[in-house]
Structure formats: structure tokens, C-alpha cells
C-alpha positions as CSV (number, residue, x, y, z in Angstrom):
1,M,0.1,0.0,-0.2
2,M,2.8,2.6,0.8
3,L,4.0,1.7,-3.0
4,V,1.1,3.2,-4.4
5,L,0.9,6.2,-1.5
6,G,4.7,6.7,-2.9
7,L,3.9,6.5,-6.1
8,A,0.6,8.9,-5.9
9,A,2.6,11.5,-4.4
10,M,5.3,11.4,-7.2
11,I,2.4,11.8,-10.0
12,W,1.7,14.9,-7.8
13,G,4.8,16.5,-7.4
14,I,5.9,16.1,-11.0
15,G,2.8,17.8,-11.9
16,H,3.4,20.7,-10.0
17,L,6.7,21.1,-11.0
18,M,5.5,20.7,-14.6
19,K,2.6,23.5,-13.5
20,A,0.1,20.8,-14.8
21,P,-3.3,22.1,-13.5
22,R,-4.6,20.6,-10.4
23,A,-7.7,19.0,-11.9
24,A,-5.2,17.2,-14.7
25,R,-3.3,16.0,-11.4
26,G,-6.8,14.8,-9.8
27,Y,-7.9,13.0,-13.1
28,M,-4.1,11.4,-13.0
29,L,-4.6,10.1,-9.2
30,G,-8.0,8.6,-10.0
31,L,-6.7,6.4,-12.8
32,L,-4.3,5.4,-10.3
33,Y,-7.0,4.6,-8.0
34,V,-9.3,3.0,-10.6
35,G,-5.9,0.7,-11.5
36,V,-5.0,-0.6,-8.3
37,L,-9.0,-1.8,-7.3
38,A,-8.9,-3.4,-10.5
39,V,-5.5,-5.3,-9.5
40,Q,-7.0,-6.2,-6.4
41,V,-10.6,-7.7,-8.2
42,I,-9.0,-9.3,-11.3
43,L,-6.0,-10.5,-9.6
44,P,-5.9,-13.7,-7.5
45,A,-5.3,-13.7,-3.8
46,G,-1.4,-14.4,-3.0
47,H,-0.8,-12.5,-6.6
48,P,2.5,-10.7,-6.1
49,L,1.2,-7.8,-7.5
50,R,-1.9,-7.7,-5.4
51,E,0.2,-8.1,-2.3
52,A,2.3,-4.9,-3.5
53,T,-0.6,-2.8,-3.7
54,G,-2.3,-3.8,-0.1
55,G,-3.4,-7.5,-0.8
56,S,-6.9,-6.7,-0.3
57,A,-9.6,-3.9,-2.0
58,A,-11.3,-3.2,1.4
59,P,-8.6,-0.4,2.7
60,W,-8.7,1.3,-0.7
61,L,-13.0,1.2,-0.6
62,I,-12.8,2.6,2.6
63,L,-9.8,5.3,1.4
64,G,-12.1,5.7,-2.0
65,G,-15.0,6.9,0.7
66,F,-13.5,8.9,2.6
67,G,-11.8,10.6,-0.5
68,A,-15.3,11.0,-2.2
69,L,-16.9,12.4,1.2
70,G,-13.8,15.4,1.0
71,L,-14.6,15.8,-2.8
72,A,-18.3,15.7,-2.1
73,Y,-17.6,18.7,1.1
74,A,-15.8,20.9,-1.4
75,L,-18.0,20.9,-4.4
76,G,-20.9,21.3,-1.9
77,L,-18.9,24.7,0.0
78,R,-18.0,25.8,-3.6
79,W,-21.4,25.9,-4.4
80,L,-22.7,27.6,-1.2
81,K,-19.9,30.2,-1.7
82,A,-21.2,30.8,-5.2
83,R,-24.8,31.6,-4.1
84,A,-23.9,33.9,-1.5
85,V,-21.6,35.8,-3.8
86,E,-24.5,35.8,-6.7
87,K,-27.4,37.1,-3.8
88,T,-25.1,39.4,-2.5
89,S,-24.0,41.1,-5.7
90,A,-27.9,40.9,-6.3
91,E,-29.0,42.7,-3.3
92,A,-26.0,45.2,-3.5
93,P,-27.1,48.7,-4.4
94,A,-26.0,49.8,-8.0
95,Q,-22.9,51.9,-8.1
96,D,-23.5,55.6,-9.0
97,P,-21.1,55.6,-11.9
98,G,-20.5,59.3,-10.8
99,K,-19.1,58.4,-7.7
100,F,-15.4,58.3,-7.1
101,R,-13.7,55.7,-5.4
102,E,-10.9,55.3,-3.0
103,G,-7.6,57.3,-4.6
104,E,-9.5,59.1,-7.2
105,L,-9.6,62.4,-5.8
106,E,-5.5,62.3,-5.6
107,R,-5.7,61.2,-9.1
108,Y,-7.3,63.8,-10.8
109,A,-6.1,66.3,-8.3
110,R,-4.5,68.9,-10.8
111,H,-8.0,69.0,-13.1
112,I,-10.2,69.5,-9.7
113,V,-8.2,72.4,-9.2
114,L,-8.6,73.8,-12.5
115,R,-11.2,76.7,-12.0
116,E,-12.9,75.9,-15.5
117,L,-13.5,72.0,-14.5
118,G,-12.9,71.7,-11.0
119,G,-15.1,68.9,-9.4
120,P,-18.0,69.2,-11.1
121,G,-16.3,68.5,-14.7
122,Q,-14.4,65.7,-13.5
123,K,-17.6,64.4,-12.0
124,R,-19.3,64.7,-15.9
125,L,-16.0,63.3,-17.0
126,K,-16.6,60.3,-14.7
127,E,-20.2,59.8,-16.1
128,A,-18.9,60.5,-19.4
129,R,-19.1,57.6,-22.2
130,V,-16.7,58.1,-25.1
131,L,-16.4,56.2,-28.6
132,V,-12.9,56.1,-30.3
133,V,-13.0,54.8,-33.8
134,G,-9.4,53.8,-34.6
135,A,-6.6,52.7,-32.5
136,G,-3.6,53.9,-34.5
137,G,-1.8,56.8,-34.8
138,L,-4.3,59.4,-33.7
139,G,-6.4,56.8,-31.7
140,S,-3.4,56.3,-29.9
141,P,-2.9,59.5,-27.8
142,V,-6.5,60.3,-27.8
143,L,-7.1,56.6,-25.9
144,L,-4.1,57.4,-23.6
145,Y,-5.3,60.7,-22.5
146,L,-8.7,60.0,-21.9
147,A,-8.2,57.7,-19.9
148,A,-5.6,59.2,-17.8
149,A,-8.2,62.0,-17.3
150,G,-10.6,59.6,-15.9
151,V,-13.5,59.5,-18.5
152,G,-15.9,56.9,-17.1
153,T,-15.9,54.6,-20.2
154,I,-14.4,54.8,-23.5
155,G,-15.2,52.5,-26.1
156,V,-12.4,51.7,-29.1
157,I,-13.4,50.2,-32.6
158,D,-10.3,48.7,-34.9
159,D,-10.3,45.4,-36.8
160,D,-6.2,46.0,-37.3
161,E,-3.8,44.0,-35.7
162,V,-0.4,45.6,-34.1
163,D,2.7,45.2,-36.6
164,S,6.2,47.0,-36.0
165,G,5.3,49.6,-38.7
166,N,2.5,51.1,-36.3
167,L,5.4,51.7,-33.2
168,Q,6.9,54.6,-34.7
169,R,3.8,56.5,-34.0
170,Q,1.2,54.2,-32.6
171,V,2.1,55.3,-28.8
172,I,-0.3,52.7,-27.6
173,H,1.3,49.4,-28.5
174,S,4.1,47.8,-27.6
175,D,6.7,45.8,-29.3
176,A,5.8,42.7,-27.2
177,R,1.9,43.2,-28.2
178,I,2.9,42.6,-32.2
179,G,0.3,40.7,-33.3
180,M,-2.0,41.1,-30.9
181,P,-5.8,43.1,-31.7
182,K,-4.7,46.5,-31.4
183,V,-8.1,47.1,-29.6
184,F,-7.2,44.9,-26.8
185,S,-3.2,46.0,-26.8
186,A,-4.8,49.6,-26.1
187,Q,-7.5,48.2,-23.6
188,A,-3.8,46.6,-21.7
189,A,-2.4,50.3,-21.9
190,M,-5.5,52.2,-21.2
191,E,-6.4,49.8,-17.8
192,G,-2.8,50.3,-16.7
193,I,-2.8,54.2,-16.3
194,N,-6.1,54.1,-15.0
195,P,-7.6,51.2,-13.5
196,Y,-10.7,53.1,-12.5
197,I,-12.1,53.6,-15.7
198,T,-14.1,50.7,-18.2
199,V,-13.1,50.3,-21.4
200,K,-15.0,48.3,-24.5
201,P,-12.9,47.0,-26.9
202,Y,-14.7,46.1,-30.2
203,K,-12.4,43.7,-32.3
204,R,-14.1,44.5,-35.8
205,R,-14.6,47.0,-38.7
206,L,-17.0,49.6,-38.2
207,D,-19.9,49.2,-41.1
208,A,-23.0,51.1,-42.0
209,E,-25.5,48.2,-40.3
210,T,-23.8,48.3,-37.1
211,V,-22.6,52.0,-36.8
212,S,-25.9,53.5,-35.1
213,A,-26.4,50.8,-32.7
214,L,-22.9,51.5,-31.6
215,L,-23.4,54.8,-31.2
216,E,-26.5,54.9,-28.6
217,D,-24.3,54.0,-26.0
218,F,-22.0,56.7,-26.2
219,D,-22.1,60.7,-25.7
220,V,-18.9,61.9,-27.8
221,V,-17.3,59.9,-31.0
222,L,-13.7,60.7,-32.0
223,D,-13.3,59.6,-35.7
224,G,-9.1,58.9,-35.8
225,T,-9.3,56.7,-39.1
226,D,-7.3,57.4,-42.4
227,N,-10.2,56.9,-45.2
228,F,-12.9,59.0,-46.6
229,E,-15.4,55.9,-46.5
230,T,-15.2,56.0,-42.7
231,R,-15.3,59.3,-41.8
232,Y,-18.2,60.0,-44.1
233,M,-20.4,57.0,-42.5
234,V,-19.0,58.1,-38.6
235,N,-20.2,61.6,-39.5
236,K,-23.8,60.4,-41.0
237,A,-24.3,58.6,-38.2
238,C,-23.3,61.3,-35.5
239,V,-25.4,63.7,-37.4
240,A,-28.5,61.3,-37.1
241,A,-28.1,60.8,-33.5
242,G,-27.1,64.5,-32.8
243,K,-23.9,63.7,-31.3
244,P,-20.8,65.9,-31.5
245,L,-17.7,64.3,-33.5
246,I,-14.0,65.4,-33.2
247,S,-12.7,64.8,-36.2
248,G,-8.4,64.6,-36.9
249,A,-6.4,64.1,-39.7
250,L,-2.8,63.8,-40.8
251,S,-0.9,64.5,-44.1
252,Q,3.2,64.2,-43.5
253,W,4.0,66.9,-41.3
254,E,0.6,68.7,-41.3
255,G,-2.5,67.8,-39.4
256,Q,-6.2,69.1,-38.7
257,V,-8.6,69.1,-35.6
258,S,-12.2,70.4,-35.6
259,V,-15.6,69.3,-33.8
260,F,-18.7,69.0,-36.1
261,H,-22.0,69.1,-34.2
262,P,-24.9,70.1,-37.0
263,A,-27.4,69.6,-33.7
264,E,-25.4,72.7,-32.1
265,G,-25.5,74.9,-34.8
266,G,-21.9,74.2,-36.6
267,P,-21.5,72.2,-39.8
268,C,-21.0,68.3,-40.2
269,Y,-17.7,66.8,-41.7
270,Q,-19.6,66.4,-45.2
271,C,-20.3,70.5,-45.4
272,I,-16.6,70.9,-45.4
273,F,-15.5,68.3,-47.5
274,P,-18.4,67.2,-49.8
275,E,-16.6,64.7,-51.7
276,A,-13.8,62.3,-51.3
277,P,-10.4,63.4,-53.2
278,A,-9.7,61.5,-56.4
279,P,-7.2,58.5,-56.0
280,G,-3.5,59.7,-55.6
281,L,-4.8,63.4,-54.3
282,A,-5.1,62.4,-50.7
283,P,-2.6,59.4,-50.2
284,S,-2.8,57.4,-47.1
285,C,0.3,57.6,-44.2
286,A,1.4,54.1,-45.5
287,V,1.6,55.6,-48.8
288,A,2.4,59.5,-48.3
289,G,4.6,59.3,-44.8
290,V,3.9,60.8,-41.1
291,L,6.0,62.3,-39.2
292,G,6.1,60.0,-36.0
293,P,5.4,62.8,-33.1
294,L,2.7,64.4,-35.5
295,P,-0.5,61.8,-34.6
296,G,0.9,62.3,-30.8
297,V,0.5,66.3,-31.3
298,V,-2.8,66.0,-33.1
299,G,-4.3,63.4,-31.0
300,S,-3.6,65.4,-28.3
301,M,-5.4,68.4,-29.2
302,M,-8.7,66.0,-30.0
303,A,-8.5,64.7,-26.4
304,V,-8.6,68.3,-25.2
305,E,-11.7,69.4,-27.2
306,C,-13.3,65.9,-25.8
307,I,-12.6,67.2,-22.4
308,K,-13.6,70.5,-22.8
309,L,-17.1,69.3,-24.8
310,I,-18.1,66.8,-21.8
311,A,-17.0,69.2,-18.8
312,G,-18.2,72.3,-20.7
313,A,-14.9,74.1,-20.3
314,G,-13.9,77.2,-22.5
315,A,-14.8,76.9,-26.5
316,V,-14.7,73.8,-28.6
317,L,-13.8,73.9,-32.4
318,R,-17.1,74.1,-33.5
319,G,-17.3,75.8,-36.6
320,E,-13.6,76.4,-36.6
321,M,-10.6,73.9,-38.3
322,L,-7.1,74.0,-36.0
323,I,-4.5,73.6,-38.8
324,Y,-0.8,72.3,-37.5
325,D,2.4,72.8,-39.4
326,A,4.7,70.7,-38.0
327,L,7.6,71.4,-40.5
328,W,7.3,74.9,-40.0
329,G,6.1,75.6,-36.7
330,E,2.9,77.2,-37.3
331,T,-0.5,76.8,-36.5
332,R,-3.7,78.6,-37.7
333,K,-7.3,78.8,-37.6
334,I,-10.0,79.1,-40.2
335,G,-13.6,79.6,-39.6
336,L,-16.1,76.4,-40.9
337,K,-20.0,77.2,-42.4
338,R,-22.3,75.1,-42.7
339,R,-23.5,74.2,-46.5
340,E,-27.1,74.5,-46.7
341,S,-26.9,72.0,-49.9
342,C,-25.1,69.6,-48.1
343,P,-26.9,65.8,-48.0
344,V,-26.3,64.9,-44.5
345,C,-27.6,68.0,-42.4
346,G,-28.4,70.6,-45.0
347,A,-32.0,69.9,-44.3
348,R,-31.7,69.8,-40.8
349,E,-32.3,72.8,-38.2
350,G,-29.4,74.3,-36.8
């Protein structure tokens, strides 16, 4: 009998060293137990193998009975704990989404002392729900700064995966996460910065069939994509839902930012860009190139506009476009007007 117990201890110890799951080690011990019982039942009395494993099935049956009782007790205790947790969760009052938890006030202290933001503005940030379309060059700084600022719920949608060519400018990702879906890489970075926020990753391509339903869950949308088809689609959905759209764009050394919100009297994206440019006139960053820090500058501006919009601080770039020329270190701002013939917002009351 001691031989079998020693063998059982060896199986458990080797499994532990190999980091095998406890369940797998348990199955191995169960197979050993069944084998020993089979030896005791099948082989005749006095057989050397039967004598080496105890000589009788009785002590093994008694041991198995105690083991079964212990397992039943453990499973019953686990079930009772699960029921207790479930009942406690059901009876617990819903947490106020705007209530700060311990440690948050110190985290946001530099915001709270700003006269234009203060405690009420920070509370509005915590209650806000923001959707960021794209987790690339512009999405990276937007997501990082919105997370650090304490925006309560941040959704991010992107169907791409991290590759080495992204890391020159997409600072939310890392070399260790090459091959990981961008939304999950971004989620890891955001939660690493601020564990008090909720991140909702959507690993899929935004399409016309789902964009309206997705926007229902959010208050503000930031578009950091690099193709006109998606920009027009997001703009149309935001206008239909009456939600503000913060849009950024990049080209080599230059970037631009604006807030499109026809419901508050401003133009929409298609008012300013009625048609997509002809192929080749507005090449993507992959074709034309882009300065690495430029998305950081423009994306940070987008995050600033989002925070101001949510908190009601200052004046957002509604009806205006801020243009930044990194090559010559210049910024300029131009006025934007609604276009009455716009097929998206022209027939709407402004």
C-alpha cells in the first residue's frame, strides 16, 4: 500500500513541477486508484502485484469513500459560496457611475484645481461615455489621455492588429504586443494607466449596418481613421444621432482638428468635404509617410477638445478648424460654415 501512496505522491509532485492544472493531477490520481482496485479485484489472492498494492480491496474502498466524502464537501462548499456571492451581488445597490472611489480624487487633483474644470467637470468626465474609432496613430494619444483624464467609459473599435510598422507613431502599443489585436493592446495600456475606467474594445470593422446601434451607447465620438469612406459613415451616423464628432486628420507634416456638431449649429464633416478626393490626391500615411510625433500632437488636441466638450469648459472648435504645420512650427485657425446643400445636415434645423 505504501508503494501506491508513494507513486501517488510522485505523480502529484511531478505535475506540480510541470505546472499541470490541479484538475489534471486529480484525474491522474483517479486513474491510479481505479487501476489499483482493478488489480485487487481481477488478480487472485496471493498474486505478487496484488500483495504489493495492499493485498485487499477493502482498505482502498474505505480510502475511496473518505475521498468521495471530502470531494462532495468541497464541491458543496464551493456551490454555497457561489450562491452567497450571487445573492450579495443581486442585493447590492447599483454603484453610482459618477461616484469617485478611494484614490481617484488624488489622481485627478490637478484637474480639480482648474477653475474651468473643478470637481463638477471631473464628475462629468467620470460619467461620460466616449467612442474612439481607430486605435492607430491618432487613436493612440486620444485613448491614453482620455483614460488618464478619467473618462468613465471608453469604447474603441478597430479590426487591425499591431505590427512593427505601427510603433514609430502608435505609442499606445508595444513591441511585446506585435500580433495582438489593437483594441486589446490599447485596453491593456489604458487599464494600466487608470484602473478606475471601463474600456470596451470592439475588434471588428465599423460598418453601416452596426454604426448606429454602436453610437447609442456613447455621448461623444472621436474619429481617428485614415480613409474617407469611414469618415463619411461616422459623420452621417453622428448627425443622425445628434452627437458631436471630433475629427482629426494627418498628412506627412500637417494635421487638422475640428468639432462637427450640427445639432449645436455647427457644420458637419461633409459640409466641409463634400466629396472624397480623387485617388492619389490624398494618399494614406502608409503611402505618403507621416512624422512620428505628429499624431501625438494632433491626437492630444482631439483629447483636449473632448474633455472641454464634456466638462463644458472654454470654447470647442465647433465651426472652426485648427491646422498645425509641424515642418514650419505654425498653427492657424480657419472658420467653417454649414452648407445648405449638404446631403447629410443641410435640411436639418441648425
